[in-house]
N, C-alpha and C positions, 0 to 999 in steps of 0.2 A: 504493499500501499504505500502510493506518495507520502512524503511525509511536511509537515509545516515548515521547512527550514529554511534557514535565510544564509546563504555562501555568499561572502562578498567577494567583489573582483580581487583583493589581496591573499583571499583564502583559498579562490579559486587558481590563483596563479603559481600557488606555492604545493597546491596537490594535486593540479592536472587537472584537465577536464570532463576525464575519463572519470575518476573518481569521484569527483564534484557530481556529476549526470549520477552516479551510483549512489550516493548520500540522497539527492533529491528523489530517486525513483524508490528509497526504502529499504534497497538490497543491504545495505551495510551501514545503516543511520540505527541505533536503539529506539525503541520504542518509548521506553522510560528512561529517566537517566537523574541524577542528583546535580541542579544547577552550579557549574565552577565558581558561579559569584555568590549566591545566594543558601547553596548548600540544601536546599528543598526542592523534592521531586518536582519533576518535569517529565511532559507527556509530547513526543514530537509527534505522534498524530492527533493530540487533538488542539494544541498551544501552539502558537509561532516560536520557534526555538532559533537563537544564533548558532555558529558553526565557531568556535576560538581555537586557532593554533596557536600554542605554546612552543616556540621555537628556542633549542638549547644549541650550544655549540656543536653538539655532535648528534642530536638527537631531535624530534618533536613529537610533540603531544596533541590530539586532538580531542578538544573538549567541546561540551554545549552548556549554553546557557538559555534562560529564559529572555526572549527578546527584549522583555520590559527591563531587563539587570544590565545586559551589554548588549550592544550591537556585535554582529560578525566583524572579528577583526583578528591580525597576525601581532602576536605578543614575545619580542623577544626577551629571552629569561636568562641566567646562569643556568648552567648544566646543573648545578645544587639546587637551585630553583625548582630546577624541571624535576627532578629526581623525587624533592617536596610535592610538587603536582600531583604525581604518578599517585603515590602513597596516597595523598590525598581523595584524588578522583576515584583511587581503589578502595579508599573507606579503609587503610591500614596504616597505623599510625606507627608501626614501626616497635622494635625493642622487646624486653622480654617482659611476662605479664608482672605487673606490681615494680616494675623497674621506673625509677621515677628519671623524668627528662629533665635534665639542666634547664634552669630558669632562663628562657630567652626574653630579651626586651621586645615590647611591641610596639610602634609607634601610634600613640596618642592624637587624634585629629580631631579640632573642635574648629568649625565656622564660626564666623562672627562678624557685626559690621564696625571699622574702626573710623573715627572723626580723625582728620590729618587736615591742619591747614583750612579748616572750616568745609570740608569736602568728606562723606562717606565712602569709603573703601572696604570691597569685600575681601574679609582675612582667611586665612587658615591658621592657627596655632597649633606647632608639632610639638610635643612633647613626651619621649620615651617613657615608659615604666618602670625602666632599670639605668642602670650607666651603659652606655654604647663604647666599647673596647673598640680599638683598631684592630681589623684583620691580624691575626696571627701573633697579637701582642699577650704578654702574658701580665698577671696581677689586675688589680680591679681600678685603674684610671678610668674617666669618664673624656672620651677623646670624640663626643658629640658633635660640639662645635667646631672645634679645629677642622674636622673631616668636612663640614657642611663649606666653612671658609676658604677649603680649599677648591671645593668646586665651584666658589665664587660669591657664596652668599655673604654680607656684608656685616660686622659687627655694629650692633646700634647701640648709640648711647642715650638716647632721646627719640621720641616720635613727634617731631617737630615738622618734618618731611617725609614723603614716602621715599622707602631704598629703590635703586634703579631697577633697570631691568635686567632679567638675569637670561641671555638669549639662549636656547637650545632647551631651557626646562619648560615646561609647561601645565597648567591644571583641567585634567580631563572631567568636563561637564557634559551629560548624555540624559536628553528625556528630563532634564531640570536636577537629575542627581548629580553626587560628585562621585567619580570610580576612579580617579589615581592623580597622582602626582607624577608627572615624566622626566625622566635626566635623559640627557644624549645618549644615546649607543656609543659603544666601541669602534673606533675608525671611522666616526663620522653614521655610522648604521642608524637603523631607524630606533626610534626613539624607547627606552626600555621602562618599565614601572621603578619608581623611585619606593613611594610605597601605593597600594591597591587595597579598596576597599574590600574587605571581608563581604560585606552586604552592602551595596549602594547607599549611600549618604543621602537624607533628604535637604535639601536648603531652604530656606525662607525662598518667599517670592521678593522682598525687598534685597534681600543677597543675591539672589539670580540676577534682576534690574539691576543691581550698581555692575556686577560683575560683566552682562551686556553692554552697560556704557562705558566701562572703563576699557573694557577686553581685555582685561589682565584682572590677578588676584595677587594678594600680596600674603608672601608665606612668612611669618613667623617662627624662630625654633627656639629652643631652650631647655637647658639640662633636666633630667627628672627631678621632681621637686620645687620647680621654679614657677609655675604658671597654677596647677591644678584644674580638677572641672570646676568652673565658675557657671552658675547659676544663671548670670545677667550680663549682658554685654558690656557695662559699667565697670561689673567687678573684674572682667576678663582685661579691659583696658587699663585698673588700676595695676593690676598684675604683670603687665606687659612694660608699664611705667617701671614698675621695680626691679623688675628684670633688665631692664634698658641700664638703669642707672646702677646694677650691681656688677656689669659687665655680662650678665648672662644673657644675651639675645643676641642673633642674627637673624635678618632678611632678605628680603629681594622680591621684585615683582614679578611674577610670572605668570605668560601671555596665555590667553584662552583657547583650549583647544575641545570645540564643541560647542554645545549652546545651553 
């Protein structure tokens, strides 16, 4: 039975016309699946479904998502991320029963409007749940801000002006939801996800309107424990000001991708 699949031109270019046609005809597409974005069940016979191709350094994995969660696309990832995605898609967490996995920092992302020089700007505030160590480093240092400044983010001492645009990075909005923060791919390749929402995040209408007006989103980042989850935008702004005053804030303006 034909499936209600969306196969984008870039996915078709990677997997070839023959495989794409077999998918659309229902020969190789699953009926039911777990959405690679929100992890809830989907059915390609009953609802529109996106094909999402994850490409690593050596291998590629074709996954499926509700069309409302993700558009059909190619996502460049590292081989290590791809192995994790395969385990996630297969529902296999790995490890022995009862074995505790080491704590891994998760990036918390909060959206809000920030008033700068009399104008409201859409902002994302990123704060990890644990210290971020440099890959291969030993010890318990926190290299989160140095790693970002090496990528082009600027240390901010106050929020009197919006930070400059960081070209090559972008914020992916689709169908009014926040999907990912993208960074430049290696060797000038396709952008890759620096942060990707486990489930697309809903943003407010005023935030989306401001993003469409400016065609960019301000991203601020601070070490664990600097900002916290603030219930109101004025409290978030106070926390940002304090982090900047104590040298614990970096930022950049990231162009908008999507709508």
